[in-house]
Backbone as numpy.savetxt, mean C-alpha at the origin, in Angstrom:
# Nx Ny Nz CAx CAy CAz Cx Cy Cz
6.74 -68.17 -5.61 5.67 -67.46 -5.43 6.24 -66.19 -5.33
6.16 -64.93 -6.51 6.87 -64.41 -6.37 6.53 -63.16 -5.68
7.79 -62.47 -5.62 7.28 -60.97 -4.84 6.61 -60.19 -5.37
6.43 -59.58 -6.40 6.14 -58.23 -7.04 5.08 -59.01 -8.02
3.65 -58.86 -8.38 3.04 -59.39 -9.01 3.16 -58.44 -10.82
2.74 -58.44 -11.50 2.82 -57.86 -12.74 2.28 -57.14 -13.08
2.03 -55.50 -13.58 0.28 -54.55 -12.67 -0.16 -54.82 -14.35
-2.02 -55.20 -13.93 -1.58 -54.86 -15.44 -1.70 -53.42 -16.32
-2.07 -53.56 -18.14 -2.05 -52.22 -18.52 -3.07 -51.08 -18.05
-4.71 -51.86 -17.75 -5.45 -50.66 -16.57 -4.81 -50.62 -15.78
-4.18 -50.54 -14.93 -4.07 -50.02 -13.88 -3.25 -48.85 -13.83
-2.16 -49.44 -14.76 -0.82 -48.69 -15.55 -1.04 -47.31 -15.60
-2.49 -47.57 -16.46 -3.50 -46.39 -17.19 -3.21 -45.60 -16.17
-4.01 -45.92 -15.28 -4.77 -45.45 -14.11 -4.09 -44.79 -13.57
-2.95 -45.35 -13.41 -1.94 -44.60 -11.95 -1.18 -43.64 -12.72
-1.16 -43.75 -14.74 -1.02 -42.43 -14.95 -1.42 -40.97 -14.72
-3.30 -41.44 -15.39 -4.06 -40.59 -14.73 -3.98 -39.64 -13.76
-4.12 -40.92 -12.81 -3.35 -40.01 -10.94 -2.48 -39.17 -11.28
-1.46 -39.21 -11.82 -0.21 -38.57 -11.27 -0.06 -37.83 -12.19
-0.78 -37.86 -13.22 -1.60 -36.17 -14.50 -2.71 -35.85 -13.55
-3.42 -35.94 -13.21 -4.34 -35.62 -12.65 -4.19 -35.16 -11.42
-3.70 -35.21 -10.56 -2.48 -34.60 -9.40 -1.79 -33.54 -9.84
-0.86 -33.52 -11.70 0.04 -32.95 -11.63 -0.62 -30.95 -11.95
-1.36 -31.24 -12.50 -2.84 -30.83 -12.98 -3.12 -29.82 -11.93
-3.31 -30.50 -10.68 -4.25 -29.66 -9.78 -3.22 -28.85 -9.15
-1.74 -29.67 -8.91 -0.86 -28.24 -8.34 -0.17 -27.57 -8.68
-0.01 -27.49 -10.32 -0.37 -26.48 -11.56 -1.28 -24.73 -11.31
-2.23 -25.23 -11.33 -3.74 -24.87 -10.90 -3.69 -24.22 -9.75
-3.36 -24.61 -8.43 -3.22 -24.29 -7.35 -1.35 -22.68 -7.24
-0.92 -23.59 -7.20 0.47 -22.63 -7.32 0.82 -21.88 -7.90
-0.06 -21.36 -9.72 -0.90 -20.39 -10.13 -1.40 -19.49 -9.48
-2.56 -19.75 -9.33 -3.53 -19.32 -8.08 -2.94 -18.49 -7.05
-2.11 -19.63 -6.01 -1.48 -18.79 -5.08 -0.28 -17.24 -6.03
0.06 -18.25 -6.86 1.14 -16.22 -7.40 -0.12 -15.69 -7.82
-0.51 -15.79 -8.13 -2.12 -14.35 -8.05 -2.26 -13.68 -7.11
-2.99 -15.09 -6.62 -2.74 -13.87 -5.32 -2.06 -13.32 -4.65
-0.37 -14.01 -4.84 0.35 -13.07 -4.03 1.28 -11.60 -4.72
0.92 -11.94 -6.41 0.72 -10.01 -7.06 -0.03 -9.39 -6.98
-1.19 -9.44 -6.36 -2.01 -8.98 -5.93 -2.13 -8.25 -5.14
-1.95 -9.23 -4.04 -1.52 -8.57 -2.31 0.00 -8.02 -2.56
0.94 -7.92 -3.50 1.74 -6.79 -3.07 1.76 -5.51 -4.12
0.84 -5.81 -5.26 -0.33 -4.85 -5.88 -0.44 -4.29 -4.66
-1.67 -4.19 -3.44 -2.17 -4.21 -2.73 -1.38 -3.45 -1.55
-0.21 -4.06 -1.16 0.27 -3.18 0.00 0.77 -2.13 -0.77
1.53 -2.25 -2.23 1.88 -1.00 -3.22 1.30 0.03 -2.93
0.31 0.25 -3.33 -0.69 1.12 -3.30 -1.52 1.98 -1.92
-1.52 0.97 -1.15 -1.61 1.22 0.27 -0.77 2.50 0.34
0.32 1.64 0.50 1.35 2.32 0.47 1.80 4.17 0.23
1.19 3.65 -1.40 1.43 5.22 -1.66 0.51 6.25 -1.62
-0.67 5.54 -1.40 -1.88 5.91 -0.50 -1.68 7.44 0.74
-1.01 6.67 1.85 -0.44 6.89 3.20 0.48 8.46 2.87
1.40 7.96 1.93 2.15 8.78 1.82 1.53 10.15 0.75
0.29 10.02 -0.04 -0.04 10.75 -0.84 -0.60 11.64 0.49
-1.79 10.99 2.07 -2.46 11.38 2.43 -1.25 12.25 3.30
-0.35 12.11 3.82 1.05 12.66 4.80 0.75 13.91 3.64
1.60 13.69 3.10 1.76 15.17 1.80 0.64 15.88 2.11
-0.43 15.67 1.75 -1.20 16.43 1.66 -1.76 17.17 3.43
-1.80 16.04 4.43 -1.76 16.74 6.05 -0.94 17.62 6.03
0.85 17.75 6.08 1.43 17.93 6.05 1.59 19.86 5.55
0.78 20.15 3.74 0.83 20.79 2.91 -0.17 21.54 3.33
-1.71 20.92 4.47 -2.64 21.53 4.93 -2.14 22.27 6.11
-1.08 21.59 7.05 -0.75 22.45 7.86 -0.19 23.80 7.76
0.57 23.12 6.21 2.11 25.03 5.92 1.18 25.64 5.59
-0.05 25.54 5.81 -1.42 26.61 4.75 -1.63 27.56 5.91
-2.28 25.92 7.17 -2.56 26.91 7.87 -1.78 28.46 8.81
-0.71 27.34 9.11 0.47 28.71 9.58 0.76 29.30 8.87
0.77 29.88 7.36 1.29 30.81 7.04 -0.43 31.47 6.86
-1.05 31.12 6.93 -2.53 31.79 6.54 -2.73 32.74 8.45
-2.69 31.49 9.16 -1.99 32.89 10.52 -1.33 33.51 10.57
-0.29 33.28 10.07 0.88 34.42 10.41 0.22 35.82 9.43
-0.79 35.19 8.11 -0.69 36.25 7.56 -2.07 37.31 9.13
-3.50 36.59 9.41 -4.31 37.32 10.44 -3.75 38.67 11.19
-2.17 37.28 11.59 -2.22 38.08 12.69 -1.44 39.24 12.42
-1.55 40.76 13.72 -1.72 41.53 13.85 -0.23 42.09 14.09
0.99 43.04 13.14 2.15 43.26 13.13 2.55 44.23 13.73
2.98 44.64 14.40 3.96 44.64 15.68 3.66 46.62 15.35
3.07 47.22 16.24 2.74 48.45 15.80 3.39 49.49 16.51
4.39 49.50 16.00 5.59 51.12 16.46 4.64 52.37 16.50
5.46 52.59 17.44 5.24 54.48 18.07 5.57 55.22 18.65
6.22 56.21 18.62 7.92 57.14 18.93 7.10 57.41 20.30
7.55 57.32 21.73 7.71 57.92 22.78 7.05 58.90 23.67
7.82 60.12 22.84 7.55 61.48 23.30 5.64 61.87 22.78
5.47 60.86 21.78 3.35 61.84 21.40 3.00 60.69 22.53
2.11 60.89 23.10 1.55 59.76 23.45 -0.01 59.42 22.37
-0.36 61.02 22.36 -1.49 60.46 21.77 -1.28 60.26 19.91
-0.45 60.73 19.63 0.20 61.04 18.33 -0.07 59.96 17.27
-0.94 59.38 15.75 -1.01 58.37 15.19 0.03 57.15 15.09
-0.26 56.43 15.37 0.96 55.21 15.55 0.86 54.93 13.95
2.19 54.53 13.48 2.46 54.00 11.91 2.10 52.83 11.88
1.58 51.53 10.99 1.89 50.47 11.00 3.09 49.98 10.21
């Protein structure tokens, strides 16, 4: 009696089909994972760019606000000391 039995053609065919199906499934899953990874990278890049733009916009708004308050601030009025009731120059 032999240790290994000879496989029939149908068995070899079924095994070949199973190997091909498994390879096809793995390739499809790998492609999906790659697409998901690329999409996530793109989302992260877009998110970082938006955050950078938001930060720049906020700093610009703050600079404009500072400039406006400086424009609204009353300027130093200089009056000559001997004339108390004279008109002051601005």
